[in-house]
C-alpha positions in Angstrom: 22.5 48.9 -44.5 19.9 51.8 -44.5 16.5 50.9 -45.3 15.2 54.3 -45.8 17.1 54.5 -49.6 19.5 57.6 -50.2 17.9 60.1 -48.2 19.0 59.0 -44.5 16.1 59.3 -42.5 13.1 56.8 -41.5 11.4 54.7 -43.8 7.7 55.6 -43.1 5.0 52.9 -42.9 1.6 53.7 -44.7 -1.5 51.7 -43.5 -3.4 49.6 -45.9 -6.9 50.8 -47.2 -7.9 47.6 -45.4 -6.6 49.0 -42.2 -7.6 52.3 -42.1 -10.5 53.5 -39.7 -13.5 54.6 -41.3 -15.1 57.8 -41.1 -18.5 59.6 -41.0 -19.1 62.9 -41.3 -21.4 64.9 -39.4 -22.5 68.4 -40.9 -24.0 71.1 -37.8 -25.7 74.1 -37.8 -26.0 76.3 -34.6 -29.0 78.3 -33.8 -28.1 81.1 -31.6 -29.4 84.7 -31.2 -25.0 85.9 -31.0 -22.7 84.6 -32.9 -20.5 81.6 -31.8 -16.8 81.4 -32.4 -14.9 78.6 -33.3 -12.6 77.9 -29.9 -16.4 78.4 -28.3 -18.1 75.7 -30.4 -15.3 73.4 -30.2 -14.6 73.1 -25.9 -18.4 72.7 -25.7 -18.9 70.4 -28.5 -15.5 68.0 -27.1 -16.4 68.5 -23.9 -20.4 67.4 -24.2 -19.2 64.1 -25.7 -16.4 63.3 -23.2 -19.3 63.4 -20.6 -22.0 61.7 -22.3 -19.4 59.3 -23.7 -17.2 58.7 -21.3 -13.4 59.0 -21.8 -13.0 55.5 -23.2 -16.1 56.1 -26.1 -14.5 59.8 -26.7 -11.2 57.9 -27.4 -12.8 55.4 -29.4 -15.1 57.8 -31.2 -11.9 59.4 -32.9 -14.0 62.6 -32.9 -12.3 65.2 -35.5 -13.9 69.2 -35.6 -12.8 70.5 -38.6 -11.7 74.1 -38.5 -11.7 74.5 -41.9 -15.1 73.5 -42.5 -16.3 76.1 -39.5 -18.7 78.9 -41.6 -19.2 81.5 -38.9 -21.1 83.4 -40.9 -23.8 80.6 -41.2 -22.9 79.0 -38.0 -22.9 75.6 -39.7 -19.1 72.8 -39.4 -18.6 69.6 -39.7 -17.1 66.8 -37.6 -15.8 63.6 -38.3 -15.9 60.4 -36.2 -16.2 56.2 -37.0 -19.5 55.1 -37.9 -20.1 53.1 -34.8 -20.4 56.4 -32.5 -22.5 58.4 -34.7 -25.6 58.2 -32.9 -23.7 59.3 -29.4 -21.7 61.9 -30.7 -25.4 63.3 -32.3 -26.5 62.9 -28.7 -24.2 64.5 -27.2 -24.4 67.5 -29.7 -28.0 67.6 -28.7 -27.6 68.1 -25.1 -25.6 71.3 -25.7 -28.1 74.1 -24.6 -25.1 77.2 -23.6 -21.6 78.4 -24.8 -20.3 80.8 -22.3 -23.5 83.4 -21.9 -25.1 82.3 -25.5 -28.1 79.9 -25.2 -27.6 77.7 -28.4 -29.6 74.8 -30.1 -27.3 72.3 -32.1 -28.7 70.8 -35.0 -27.2 68.1 -37.5 -27.8 68.4 -40.9 -26.5 65.5 -42.1 -24.4 62.6 -41.7 -22.3 61.6 -44.8 -19.5 59.1 -45.4 -17.0 61.9 -47.3 -17.3 65.6 -47.4 -18.0 65.5 -50.9 -21.0 63.4 -50.8 -22.1 65.9 -47.6 -21.3 68.7 -49.2 -24.3 68.0 -52.3 -26.7 66.4 -50.1 -26.6 70.0 -48.0 -26.6 72.2 -51.5 -30.0 69.7 -52.8 -31.5 71.2 -48.9 -30.8 74.6 -49.5 -32.6 74.8 -53.1 
């Protein structure tokens, strides 16, 4: 008998909430004289994290740069990582001084547990 029911496909198993990996979200801003495109920022950030933490640390940090939250006009973006690796990720971003030919400074604005609370905190800062 097929356990997937009448759909005929494979049954997809979901993780229990207790098994899901927790995430923290970092909001950052790039200070530069020229605008930085998403692909350049992403490459520099991931390369710096890999160099600072090594391959094992990089894989354990589960870093994800969130494309649809990148604001090219304000040069602000979001990334997620595991709570244990937040300090190492912040340090590796601080080590980035150049993207392409542009001199840059990465500034971590906020660390939050959810995107929603992070956006609220950022709005409070801007007021």
